[in-house]
N, C-alpha and C positions, 0 to 999 in steps of 0.2 A: 339685464346681465344676470344669471343666479349665483352666487359668492357660493365657495366651495366648503366645504364641510375641511371639521380636521381627516374624516375618514379620509372622507374623496382626496383631498392631499395626500395621505397616510400612503394609500395604494397606491397613485401613483408614483408617484418617489420609488414605492418598494421594484412595485415593476419596471421600472428603469434603473431600477439597484441589482433586478438578476436577469433581465440583458444582458449588461454588459460585463456579470461576471461571469456568463457561458462556459468558459476554457476555463475556470478556474476549478481545482478539487472541489467536488460534493461537501467534503464537510471544513475548508475554507470558507465558502462559499456558505456553506448555513450560517456558520461562529459566525461569519458579519454579519448577516441578518437577523438575525435572532438578537443581537447586540441595536442592534438602528432602527431594530423596534421595539424595545423594551425605550430605547430613547426615545420612543416617536409617540409608543403610550398613554391613555391620560390625559396629554393637552388636549387645548380649544384646537382652534382652524389659527389665530394670528400667533402663541407661541410653535405651534408646530409646522408654521411656513419659514415662520422664524429657525428653527431649528436644524431643521432645508436647509435652508440658507446656508447657514451655520455648520455643516455638513457635507457640503457642496455636491457636483459634480458624479451622480452616480461612477464616471468610467473613469475619473480621476481617482475614487475608491475599490478601482478594480485594479487598474494599476497599479496601484502602490503597493498592491493586497499581489498578482502578479509577482513582485521581485523581488519580493522576496520568498515565492516558493521556488524551492527546487525543478531546476525545467524538465526532472524527468519526472514532479509529480502533474507535470498542467496536465490539463483533460486536453486533450487533440492536436498529442506529443509522443503518439508512448516511444517507450524504448525496444525493442528486439533486443528479448534476449540469445545472448551467442547461443546455439546450438553447440553441445559436448563435444572436446575432441575425442576422437573416438582412439582409446586405447593400440601400440600399433604390439601385431604379439610378437610372443612372448622372443618369439623367432629372426625376429628384428633389430630385438633389444642390442645392445652393445655387453648387458651381465652376461647377457647367455652364450656372448659368440666370446669376451673371454672366461665363462667357466668350459666350457669345449672342449679351446686351444689347453690350457690346464690340467684338462682330463685325457687331453688326447699325447701328454707331451711325458702325463708324470701316472698317469692309470696302471700302462702298465707294468710300473714295480708298484703300484702300492697290491695289487691287483692282478697279477702276470697275467697274462691275453687278456682273457675277460676285459680288465680295463680300457687299455687300449679299444677294441671295439667297443663300445660305448663312447669314446672320444670321439672317435673314427661319427659314428655314426651320431655324435650332438653336435659336429662338423659342418656333417653333409646335411643336416636340418636347417640349420643357421644359413640367415640372410643376409648378411655382411659382407664374406665375398662370394667375389666370379667358384665359377666352376675347372677352371682349370688351376687357380691356388689348394681347390680341392683334391684336384689330382694330385697335382706336385706332394703338399702334406701325408696322403695318404701313403701314396701307390709308391715314389723315389727314395723315399728308404726304406723300404724292403726289393727296387729293379738295384740302385749302388750293393747291398745284403748280399742279393744274387747274385753277380757276377765278382765280390770278391770273395765267394763263398768256394764259388767256379776255379777261379782265378788260383785260391790256395791250397785248395783239393789237388788241382792238377800239379800244381808246382811240387807235392808233399809225395804224388805219384811216381813224376821225373827222379827227386832226390830219392827214396827209396830203389827205384830200377839203377838207376846210379851205384846206391850202394850194393847191392847182391849182382851184380853185373862183374864189380871189381873182390867179392868177395871169392865168387866165382871164379876167376884169370887163377889165383892164389891155390884149387885145388883145393880146400879148404868148402865144406857144400854153407851154406848162407844159412842160418837159423829164422824160420819165416812166424815172427808172430800173430798167430790167429788174431784179425782184423776182423770186426764187425762194422759192416760202409750203414750199415741203423745208426751205428753210434761217433758224433763229431770225432773229428782228433782236437788235437792241440793246438797249431794252427786254425780251426774254422769254428772252436772257442770262442775265440778270440774275433771273427768279424762278429760272433753271436751278440759275443760281449759289444762291441758298436754299435752294431743294431738297437738292441734292448736302452744303452747307457744314453748314448752317445747321439744319433741318428731320430730315431726316434724325438726326440726333448724337442731337438733341433728344428722340427717339425712343425711342431704347435711354436716357443717360440716365431721364426718365421712366422705365420701367417697373425700372431702376436704384433707385430711387427706392420705386417701387410695394414692392419685390424686399426690403425694410426688418424686420425680423423676423420674416420670414414660413421658415420651411420644412412639408417633404411634410408635406401632414395623411394 
């Protein structure tokens, strides 16, 4: 039987080591192989056999190396990078909704008329309120104001009519002040102030209250 040479023993051991380390990262396996090859270089057959016996089974060496390598870097167990979560549109964020409600409440005070229209547009664009909530916040203040305006105007006209009738009964012609129907009277001005400084701000604050605990669905 032909006795194995040092080169044969070294080549056989390294081949078994390569097979055992096939699942290790390339860099780790290369370092281990280079270190063992360095230890076996320059030895005769007898010394090579003794050194191989001392090193032990290649499978054991590979298992020990694998235990020290993080699982995420082991070949054969690749990690799948999580897909980046798409950012929600700006109109679906709470920050946008809060800004819209505050603009609706106080934009008309800061920039008369224009500020309110901007707030109404922002509220309409927000995805965090239902359609009926937007309609209530935008339309109801004007409906209430319109009804109040008509009521006050009617009561004022009736009061003026009764005053005129009383004055006519005394034989003295009533003094009729020139009234411009396009200019609101005192009562009507109170109604308009009610709209601008109470109803509209309350509508925006009501939207903020409806927003509590709500996120984009």
